[in-house]
DOPABA-170534 format. One record per residue (C-alpha): x, y, z; residue number from 1. Coordinates in steps of 0.1 Angstrom, whole numbers, plus 5000, padded with zeros to 4 digits. Layout:
<nodes>
<node xx="X" yy="Y" zz="Z" resi="NUM"/>
...
</nodes>
This chain:
<nodes>
<node xx="1939" yy="6628" zz="9688" resi="1"/>
<node xx="1964" yy="6652" zz="9679" resi="2"/>
<node xx="1973" yy="6660" zz="9640" resi="3"/>
<node xx="2001" yy="6638" zz="9634" resi="4"/>
<node xx="1977" yy="6606" zz="9654" resi="5"/>
<node xx="1954" yy="6617" zz="9624" resi="6"/>
<node xx="1984" yy="6616" zz="9597" resi="7"/>
<node xx="1997" yy="6584" zz="9610" resi="8"/>
<node xx="1957" yy="6568" zz="9601" resi="9"/>
<node xx="1964" yy="6582" zz="9569" resi="10"/>
<node xx="1991" yy="6564" zz="9567" resi="11"/>
<node xx="1983" yy="6533" zz="9579" resi="12"/>
<node xx="1953" yy="6533" zz="9552" resi="13"/>
<node xx="1971" yy="6539" zz="9524" resi="14"/>
<node xx="1987" yy="6509" zz="9535" resi="15"/>
<node xx="1958" yy="6490" zz="9530" resi="16"/>
<node xx="1970" yy="6493" zz="9491" resi="17"/>
<node xx="1996" yy="6470" zz="9496" resi="18"/>
<node xx="1970" yy="6439" zz="9503" resi="19"/>
<node xx="1942" yy="6449" zz="9479" resi="20"/>
<node xx="1948" yy="6429" zz="9446" resi="21"/>
<node xx="1938" yy="6447" zz="9407" resi="22"/>
<node xx="1902" yy="6429" zz="9405" resi="23"/>
<node xx="1903" yy="6428" zz="9372" resi="24"/>
<node xx="1933" yy="6406" zz="9374" resi="25"/>
<node xx="1915" yy="6385" zz="9393" resi="26"/>
<node xx="1885" yy="6376" zz="9373" resi="27"/>
<node xx="1911" yy="6368" zz="9343" resi="28"/>
<node xx="1928" yy="6343" zz="9360" resi="29"/>
<node xx="1961" yy="6362" zz="9368" resi="30"/>
<node xx="1968" yy="6342" zz="9402" resi="31"/>
<node xx="1991" yy="6371" zz="9428" resi="32"/>
<node xx="1981" yy="6399" zz="9404" resi="33"/>
<node xx="1993" yy="6435" zz="9411" resi="34"/>
<node xx="1985" yy="6450" zz="9443" resi="35"/>
<node xx="1968" yy="6487" zz="9437" resi="36"/>
<node xx="1996" yy="6503" zz="9452" resi="37"/>
<node xx="2018" yy="6482" zz="9432" resi="38"/>
<node xx="1997" yy="6496" zz="9405" resi="39"/>
<node xx="2002" yy="6536" zz="9414" resi="40"/>
<node xx="2032" yy="6533" zz="9419" resi="41"/>
<node xx="2042" yy="6521" zz="9388" resi="42"/>
<node xx="2022" yy="6548" zz="9375" resi="43"/>
<node xx="2031" yy="6579" zz="9389" resi="44"/>
<node xx="2064" yy="6571" zz="9377" resi="45"/>
<node xx="2051" yy="6571" zz="9342" resi="46"/>
<node xx="2029" yy="6600" zz="9345" resi="47"/>
<node xx="2065" yy="6612" zz="9358" resi="48"/>
<node xx="2083" yy="6598" zz="9327" resi="49"/>
<node xx="2058" yy="6612" zz="9305" resi="50"/>
<node xx="2049" yy="6649" zz="9318" resi="51"/>
<node xx="2090" yy="6656" zz="9315" resi="52"/>
<node xx="2082" yy="6642" zz="9279" resi="53"/>
<node xx="2050" yy="6668" zz="9269" resi="54"/>
<node xx="2069" yy="6696" zz="9293" resi="55"/>
<node xx="2040" yy="6698" zz="9318" resi="56"/>
<node xx="2044" yy="6703" zz="9351" resi="57"/>
<node xx="2060" yy="6668" zz="9370" resi="58"/>
<node xx="2047" yy="6671" zz="9403" resi="59"/>
<node xx="2013" yy="6680" zz="9395" resi="60"/>
<node xx="2013" yy="6647" zz="9375" resi="61"/>
<node xx="2031" yy="6624" zz="9402" resi="62"/>
<node xx="2006" yy="6635" zz="9427" resi="63"/>
<node xx="1978" yy="6628" zz="9408" resi="64"/>
<node xx="1992" yy="6598" zz="9399" resi="65"/>
<node xx="1995" yy="6589" zz="9436" resi="66"/>
<node xx="1961" yy="6597" zz="9443" resi="67"/>
<node xx="1942" yy="6586" zz="9417" resi="68"/>
<node xx="1933" yy="6556" zz="9435" resi="69"/>
<node xx="1942" yy="6565" zz="9468" resi="70"/>
<node xx="1897" yy="6561" zz="9475" resi="71"/>
<node xx="1905" yy="6519" zz="9465" resi="72"/>
<node xx="1916" yy="6516" zz="9506" resi="73"/>
<node xx="1880" yy="6523" zz="9514" resi="74"/>
<node xx="1866" yy="6506" zz="9483" resi="75"/>
<node xx="1881" yy="6482" zz="9469" resi="76"/>
<node xx="1895" yy="6479" zz="9430" resi="77"/>
<node xx="1861" yy="6481" zz="9411" resi="78"/>
<node xx="1867" yy="6462" zz="9378" resi="79"/>
<node xx="1841" yy="6465" zz="9350" resi="80"/>
<node xx="1815" yy="6444" zz="9360" resi="81"/>
<node xx="1810" yy="6461" zz="9397" resi="82"/>
<node xx="1810" yy="6493" zz="9376" resi="83"/>
<node xx="1775" yy="6484" zz="9355" resi="84"/>
<node xx="1759" yy="6478" zz="9392" resi="85"/>
<node xx="1779" yy="6506" zz="9413" resi="86"/>
<node xx="1787" yy="6542" zz="9402" resi="87"/>
<node xx="1829" yy="6543" zz="9413" resi="88"/>
<node xx="1822" yy="6580" zz="9409" resi="89"/>
<node xx="1799" yy="6589" zz="9438" resi="90"/>
<node xx="1816" yy="6560" zz="9461" resi="91"/>
<node xx="1855" yy="6579" zz="9447" resi="92"/>
<node xx="1842" yy="6614" zz="9460" resi="93"/>
<node xx="1830" yy="6604" zz="9490" resi="94"/>
<node xx="1858" yy="6576" zz="9499" resi="95"/>
<node xx="1883" yy="6605" zz="9491" resi="96"/>
<node xx="1868" yy="6631" zz="9507" resi="97"/>
<node xx="1862" yy="6613" zz="9546" resi="98"/>
<node xx="1899" yy="6595" zz="9540" resi="99"/>
<node xx="1918" yy="6633" zz="9539" resi="100"/>
<node xx="1892" yy="6652" zz="9561" resi="101"/>
<node xx="1917" yy="6650" zz="9593" resi="102"/>
<node xx="1952" yy="6656" zz="9572" resi="103"/>
<node xx="1957" yy="6692" zz="9576" resi="104"/>
<node xx="1936" yy="6719" zz="9559" resi="105"/>
<node xx="1960" yy="6732" zz="9530" resi="106"/>
<node xx="1959" yy="6693" zz="9518" resi="107"/>
<node xx="1931" yy="6683" zz="9524" resi="108"/>
<node xx="1922" yy="6712" zz="9496" resi="109"/>
<node xx="1953" yy="6696" zz="9473" resi="110"/>
<node xx="1939" yy="6667" zz="9473" resi="111"/>
<node xx="1904" yy="6675" zz="9466" resi="112"/>
<node xx="1918" yy="6699" zz="9437" resi="113"/>
<node xx="1939" yy="6674" zz="9426" resi="114"/>
<node xx="1908" yy="6648" zz="9425" resi="115"/>
<node xx="1883" yy="6670" zz="9404" resi="116"/>
<node xx="1907" yy="6682" zz="9380" resi="117"/>
<node xx="1917" yy="6644" zz="9376" resi="118"/>
<node xx="1880" yy="6632" zz="9374" resi="119"/>
<node xx="1865" yy="6660" zz="9354" resi="120"/>
<node xx="1884" yy="6682" zz="9332" resi="121"/>
<node xx="1909" yy="6678" zz="9305" resi="122"/>
<node xx="1938" yy="6696" zz="9314" resi="123"/>
<node xx="1973" yy="6686" zz="9302" resi="124"/>
<node xx="1979" yy="6677" zz="9331" resi="125"/>
<node xx="1948" yy="6654" zz="9337" resi="126"/>
<node xx="1955" yy="6641" zz="9304" resi="127"/>
<node xx="1988" yy="6626" zz="9314" resi="128"/>
<node xx="1976" yy="6611" zz="9347" resi="129"/>
<node xx="1949" yy="6593" zz="9329" resi="130"/>
<node xx="1976" yy="6580" zz="9300" resi="131"/>
<node xx="2002" yy="6572" zz="9336" resi="132"/>
<node xx="1972" yy="6551" zz="9344" resi="133"/>
<node xx="1959" yy="6535" zz="9313" resi="134"/>
<node xx="1995" yy="6530" zz="9300" resi="135"/>
<node xx="2009" yy="6512" zz="9336" resi="136"/>
<node xx="1975" yy="6489" zz="9329" resi="137"/>
<node xx="1985" yy="6485" zz="9292" resi="138"/>
<node xx="2021" yy="6470" zz="9306" resi="139"/>
<node xx="2011" yy="6451" zz="9332" resi="140"/>
<node xx="1987" yy="6431" zz="9305" resi="141"/>
<node xx="2018" yy="6427" zz="9279" resi="142"/>
<node xx="2037" yy="6418" zz="9316" resi="143"/>
<node xx="2014" yy="6393" zz="9319" resi="144"/>
<node xx="2010" yy="6377" zz="9283" resi="145"/>
<node xx="2051" yy="6375" zz="9287" resi="146"/>
<node xx="2054" yy="6355" zz="9316" resi="147"/>
<node xx="2027" yy="6330" zz="9294" resi="148"/>
<node xx="1992" yy="6342" zz="9308" resi="149"/>
<node xx="1963" yy="6340" zz="9274" resi="150"/>
<node xx="1971" yy="6362" zz="9253" resi="151"/>
<node xx="1936" yy="6361" zz="9242" resi="152"/>
<node xx="1922" yy="6373" zz="9273" resi="153"/>
<node xx="1951" yy="6401" zz="9281" resi="154"/>
<node xx="1943" yy="6416" zz="9246" resi="155"/>
<node xx="1907" yy="6430" zz="9259" resi="156"/>
<node xx="1932" yy="6451" zz="9290" resi="157"/>
<node xx="1958" yy="6465" zz="9263" resi="158"/>
<node xx="1934" yy="6478" zz="9243" resi="159"/>
<node xx="1913" yy="6491" zz="9261" resi="160"/>
<node xx="1950" yy="6507" zz="9284" resi="161"/>
<node xx="1960" yy="6519" zz="9245" resi="162"/>
<node xx="1923" yy="6529" zz="9236" resi="163"/>
<node xx="1924" yy="6568" zz="9237" resi="164"/>
<node xx="1959" yy="6579" zz="9252" resi="165"/>
<node xx="1958" yy="6616" zz="9245" resi="166"/>
<node xx="1996" yy="6620" zz="9243" resi="167"/>
<node xx="2028" yy="6618" zz="9220" resi="168"/>
<node xx="2047" yy="6609" zz="9247" resi="169"/>
<node xx="2020" yy="6576" zz="9259" resi="170"/>
<node xx="2017" yy="6566" zz="9225" resi="171"/>
<node xx="2054" yy="6563" zz="9222" resi="172"/>
<node xx="2060" yy="6548" zz="9254" resi="173"/>
<node xx="2039" yy="6521" zz="9247" resi="174"/>
<node xx="2046" yy="6512" zz="9209" resi="175"/>
<node xx="2083" yy="6508" zz="9227" resi="176"/>
<node xx="2064" yy="6484" zz="9250" resi="177"/>
<node xx="2048" yy="6465" zz="9219" resi="178"/>
<node xx="2070" yy="6448" zz="9207" resi="179"/>
<node xx="2093" yy="6438" zz="9236" resi="180"/>
<node xx="2098" yy="6407" zz="9265" resi="181"/>
<node xx="2096" yy="6425" zz="9295" resi="182"/>
<node xx="2134" yy="6406" zz="9305" resi="183"/>
<node xx="2146" yy="6430" zz="9281" resi="184"/>
<node xx="2160" yy="6454" zz="9306" resi="185"/>
<node xx="2183" yy="6433" zz="9326" resi="186"/>
<node xx="2192" yy="6422" zz="9296" resi="187"/>
<node xx="2213" yy="6455" zz="9283" resi="188"/>
<node xx="2230" yy="6463" zz="9321" resi="189"/>
<node xx="2257" yy="6435" zz="9307" resi="190"/>
<node xx="2261" yy="6450" zz="9271" resi="191"/>
</nodes>
């Protein structure tokens, strides 16, 4: 198999994330919830925004956000219930390593270093990437609530998403989202 074939296969596998629903939302009764890929997309954009607001390395943050759930193409999305029974960290490390083993060596090393930093270190870049992940979950819960899903169920996700935000910028964005509607964005286009 050529190097290009290996990269091609990696890209097809990344595409699997477009088909994997976020399982916590399913258990909450959300019909047709966001996929892992959809979550990762907005997480990466949030990471970029927060990194810029915080004066951090946007390139590293965006890359961390893009790969933070990449292993889920092999192990799927673990929700809180699953984590009681299965060690997600070990599974993700093995899946991440196996998933990237056919990429060019330089990329393998970068994936590994970024994933390790995100998983184990409290650096400014890793803190921002984790804030982006949590904040995206908060925003998604807020949108589901705005769309009419049960506030009682979604409050736990919003609380989990807002808890432990480390950056001032992430907390500012969360506060702006709190009292708003997900429909606000398009209404301002016409003013």
